[in-house]
C-alpha positions in Angstrom: 80.1 -139.9 -0.4 77.7 -137.5 1.4 76.3 -138.4 4.8 73.6 -136.9 7.0 75.0 -135.6 10.3 72.3 -134.7 12.8 73.0 -131.4 14.6 73.3 -131.6 18.4 72.3 -129.0 21.0 75.2 -129.5 23.2 78.7 -131.0 23.0 81.0 -131.7 26.0 84.7 -132.7 25.3 86.7 -133.7 28.4 90.5 -134.0 28.0 91.3 -137.1 30.0 94.9 -137.6 28.6 97.2 -135.1 27.0 100.9 -134.1 27.2 100.5 -130.8 29.0 99.1 -130.1 32.5 98.6 -126.7 34.1 96.5 -126.4 37.2 96.7 -122.6 37.3 94.8 -121.9 34.1 91.5 -120.2 34.5 88.1 -120.8 33.0 87.6 -118.9 29.8 85.1 -118.6 27.0 84.0 -122.2 26.3 86.4 -124.0 28.6 86.0 -125.2 32.2 89.4 -126.0 33.9 89.8 -128.8 36.4 89.7 -127.4 39.9 90.6 -129.9 42.6 91.1 -129.8 46.3 94.8 -130.1 47.4 96.7 -132.5 47.1 94.6 -134.0 44.3 95.9 -133.3 40.8 95.6 -134.6 37.3 98.5 -136.4 35.5 99.8 -135.7 32.0 101.6 -138.1 29.6 102.6 -138.2 25.9 99.3 -139.7 25.0 95.7 -138.7 24.1 92.2 -139.4 25.2 88.9 -137.4 25.0 85.6 -138.1 26.6 82.9 -136.9 24.2 79.2 -136.3 25.1 76.6 -135.1 22.7 73.1 -134.1 23.6 70.1 -133.6 21.3 66.5 -133.2 22.4 67.5 -134.2 25.9 68.9 -137.5 24.6 72.7 -138.0 25.1 75.4 -140.3 23.9 78.9 -140.6 25.3 82.0 -141.8 23.4 85.6 -142.3 24.3 88.1 -141.2 21.7 91.5 -142.9 22.3 92.9 -144.1 25.6 96.4 -142.7 26.2 99.7 -144.6 26.4 99.8 -146.1 29.9 96.3 -146.7 31.2 97.5 -145.5 34.6 97.1 -141.8 33.6 93.7 -142.5 32.1 92.4 -144.3 35.3 93.8 -141.6 37.6 92.3 -138.7 35.7 88.9 -140.5 35.5 89.0 -140.7 39.3 90.0 -137.1 39.9 87.5 -135.7 37.4 84.7 -136.9 39.5 85.9 -134.6 42.3 86.1 -131.4 40.3 84.0 -128.4 41.1 82.5 -128.2 37.7 81.2 -131.8 38.0 79.9 -131.1 41.5 78.1 -128.0 40.2 76.6 -129.9 37.3 78.4 -127.8 34.7 80.1 -130.9 33.4 77.8 -133.9 32.9 80.0 -136.2 30.8 80.6 -139.5 32.7 82.9 -142.3 31.8 80.4 -144.8 33.1 78.1 -143.8 30.2 80.5 -144.6 27.4 78.8 -146.5 24.6 81.8 -147.1 22.3 85.5 -146.4 21.9 86.8 -144.8 18.7 90.6 -145.2 18.0 92.1 -142.5 15.9 94.9 -144.8 14.6 97.2 -147.6 15.4 99.8 -145.9 17.6 100.3 -147.0 21.2 100.0 -143.5 22.7 96.3 -143.7 21.5 95.4 -147.4 22.2 97.7 -148.6 24.9 95.4 -147.6 27.7 92.4 -149.5 26.2 92.8 -152.7 28.4 92.8 -150.5 31.6 89.7 -148.8 30.4 87.9 -152.0 29.5 88.6 -153.5 33.0 86.4 -150.8 34.4 83.4 -152.5 32.8 81.9 -156.0 33.1 80.2 -156.1 29.7 81.2 -155.8 26.0 82.5 -152.5 24.6 82.4 -151.7 20.8 85.8 -150.4 19.6 85.6 -148.7 16.2 88.9 -148.7 14.3 90.2 -148.6 10.8 91.5 -152.0 9.5 94.9 -150.6 8.6 95.5 -149.8 12.3 96.6 -153.4 12.9 99.7 -153.4 10.7 103.3 -153.5 11.9 105.0 -150.1 12.3 108.4 -148.8 13.3 110.4 -145.6 13.8 113.5 -144.9 11.7 116.1 -142.8 13.5 118.4 -140.4 11.7 121.2 -143.0 12.3 119.3 -145.6 10.3 118.4 -147.6 13.4 114.8 -148.8 13.3 112.8 -149.1 16.5 109.7 -151.4 16.4 106.5 -149.9 17.7 103.9 -151.8 19.6 101.4 -153.4 17.2 97.7 -153.1 17.8 96.2 -156.6 18.0 92.5 -157.4 18.4 92.8 -160.6 20.5 94.6 -158.9 23.3 91.8 -156.4 23.8 89.0 -158.8 23.1 90.0 -160.7 26.2 88.9 -157.7 28.2 85.5 -157.3 26.4 86.4 -155.3 23.3 84.2 -155.9 20.3 86.3 -154.8 17.4 84.3 -152.9 14.7 86.6 -152.4 11.7 85.5 -149.5 9.4 87.4 -147.9 6.6 84.6 -145.6 5.1 83.0 -142.6 6.8 80.2 -143.6 9.2 78.0 -142.2 11.9 77.5 -143.2 15.5 75.4 -141.9 18.4 72.1 -141.6 16.5 73.9 -140.1 13.5 75.3 -137.2 15.5 79.0 -138.1 15.4 80.9 -138.6 12.2 83.8 -141.1 12.3 85.7 -140.0 9.2 87.2 -143.3 8.1 90.1 -142.9 5.7 90.8 -139.2 5.1 91.1 -138.0 1.5 94.5 -136.3 0.8 93.9 -133.0 -1.0 96.7 -130.6 0.2 100.2 -130.5 -1.3 102.0 -129.6 2.0 100.7 -132.3 4.4 103.2 -135.0 3.5 103.6 -136.9 6.8 106.7 -137.9 8.7 109.4 -139.9 6.7 110.7 -141.4 10.0 107.4 -143.3 10.6 107.3 -146.5 8.6 104.8 -149.4 8.0 105.1 -152.9 6.6 103.0 -153.2 3.5 103.1 -156.2 1.2 106.2 -157.5 3.1 108.1 -154.2 2.5 108.9 -151.3 4.8 107.7 -148.0 3.4 106.9 -144.5 4.6 103.7 -145.0 6.6 100.7 -143.7 4.6 98.5 -143.7 7.6 95.4 -144.9 5.9 93.9 -145.6 9.4 94.3 -142.0 10.6 90.8 -140.8 11.3 89.0 -138.0 13.2 85.5 -137.3 14.5 83.2 -134.5 13.6 80.1 -133.1 15.4 77.7 -130.5 14.0 76.7 -128.1 16.9 73.4 -126.5 16.0 73.8 -122.9 14.8 77.6 -123.0 15.3 79.1 -125.4 12.7 81.4 -128.4 12.7 83.7 -129.3 15.7 86.6 -131.5 14.5 88.3 -133.8 17.0 91.6 -135.2 15.9 93.9 -137.7 17.5 97.2 -137.0 15.7 96.3 -135.8 12.2 98.8 -137.9 10.4 96.6 -137.5 7.4 97.0 -133.7 7.9 94.7 -131.6 10.0 93.6 -129.5 7.0 92.9 -132.6 5.0 90.9 -133.9 8.0 88.8 -130.7 8.2 88.2 -130.6 4.4 87.2 -134.3 4.4 84.6 -133.8 7.1 83.2 -130.8 5.3 83.0 -132.7 2.1 81.4 -135.8 3.7 78.8 -133.8 5.7 78.2 -131.0 3.3 78.7 -128.5 6.2 81.3 -125.9 5.5 81.1 -123.7 8.7 83.9 -124.7 11.0 83.2 -123.9 14.7 86.2 -125.5 16.3 89.2 -127.8 15.7 90.9 -129.5 18.6 93.3 -132.3 19.1 96.8 -133.4 18.0 98.0 -131.8 14.7 101.4 -133.6 14.5 103.4 -130.5 13.6 106.6 -130.7 15.7 109.6 -128.5 14.8 112.2 -127.6 13.8 111.0 -127.2 10.1 108.0 -124.8 10.4 107.1 -124.7 6.7 104.2 -127.2 7.1 103.1 -125.4 10.3 103.0 -122.1 8.5 101.0 -123.5 5.6 98.6 -125.3 7.9 97.9 -122.2 10.0 97.4 -120.1 6.8 94.8 -122.6 5.6 93.0 -122.9 8.9 92.8 -119.1 9.1 91.0 -119.1 5.8 88.5 -121.5 7.2 87.7 -119.0 10.0 87.0 -121.3 12.9 85.7 -119.8 16.1 88.2 -121.8 18.2 91.6 -123.5 17.6 92.8 -125.8 20.4 96.1 -127.6 19.6 97.0 -130.6 21.8 99.2 -133.6 22.2 101.6 -134.0 19.2 101.2 -130.5 17.8 104.6 -129.4 19.1 105.3 -126.4 21.3 106.7 -124.3 18.5 103.6 -124.7 16.4 101.3 -124.3 19.4 102.9 -120.9 20.1 102.6 -120.0 16.4 98.9 -120.7 16.5 98.7 -118.4 19.6 100.6 -115.6 17.8 98.8 -115.8 14.5 95.2 -116.7 15.7 95.1 -115.1 19.1 91.3 -114.5 19.1 90.6 -118.2 18.3 93.5 -119.9 20.2 92.9 -121.6 23.6 95.7 -123.3 25.5 94.8 -126.8 26.5 95.6 -128.6 29.7 94.7 -132.1 31.0 91.3 -132.0 32.7 90.0 -129.1 30.6 86.4 -129.5 29.4 85.1 -127.7 26.3 81.4 -126.8 26.3 80.0 -126.2 22.8 76.5 -124.9 22.3 76.2 -123.8 25.9 77.1 -120.1 25.7 80.3 -118.6 27.1 81.6 -120.1 30.3 81.6 -117.9 33.3 84.9 -117.7 35.2 84.9 -119.1 38.7 
């Protein structure tokens, strides 16, 4: 399947929820850090949420990708973002009040659990784009054999707060065909095999979770290439990049950011992943959320020119030239 993806002039990606928070990081290259008056500060949690704004010919669209694990963190960071210097100066224009739709990357609670809190901020209906497989039962199997149930995504619970569930399994575009929602990602690598501890109930049997619902977003920044936004990359971040390239017909990779799900201690998959991404020659690599500290530092060591350390409240400005420190 080949889809037309319209190029955008500008892309803003605001990190509303992520695991890591560092208020001392400085602006650099394409990133504006969250600068707040004391004692205001953002919060971090083991979850993920991005505010995404695309602009083409002075027309903009704003999408929320995932909503974190608690809702409390998301609400708090939305409030403090409005007080940041970059927002006051007009350098960051993405606004949560302009969100047109929510895209859920997959059916894990650290990505959907804050949805009801987000929906309560609005009085109308809100489209929520999600893969149908995201609604299945899931569990975590410990090394001891003990299985711990995971919270299941259910449509009725969120529809109560105004969600209009839009189930999509195939690649599709939103925001005037300027954002690709990948749908089910094709598996082409031989090293991205997923986590055996994560299980799903399929046909009344518990099996290793295939994560058919794991999906990413892709945006084509004019003159730069694709920017890939990934929630957890359970399908494999390399698979996710290649899938977006194949669907859009655009090979140039400008940036890849999000969770890559590469925690230690076995670094074989991490090494293979970094080797493949280096071949793709992105301009920026920005690991977040579930990438794992060991893998994050490995990216920093092996791709120092491309690597950017993320922090809650960071905003990435693509297609806007290099950011000036200040």
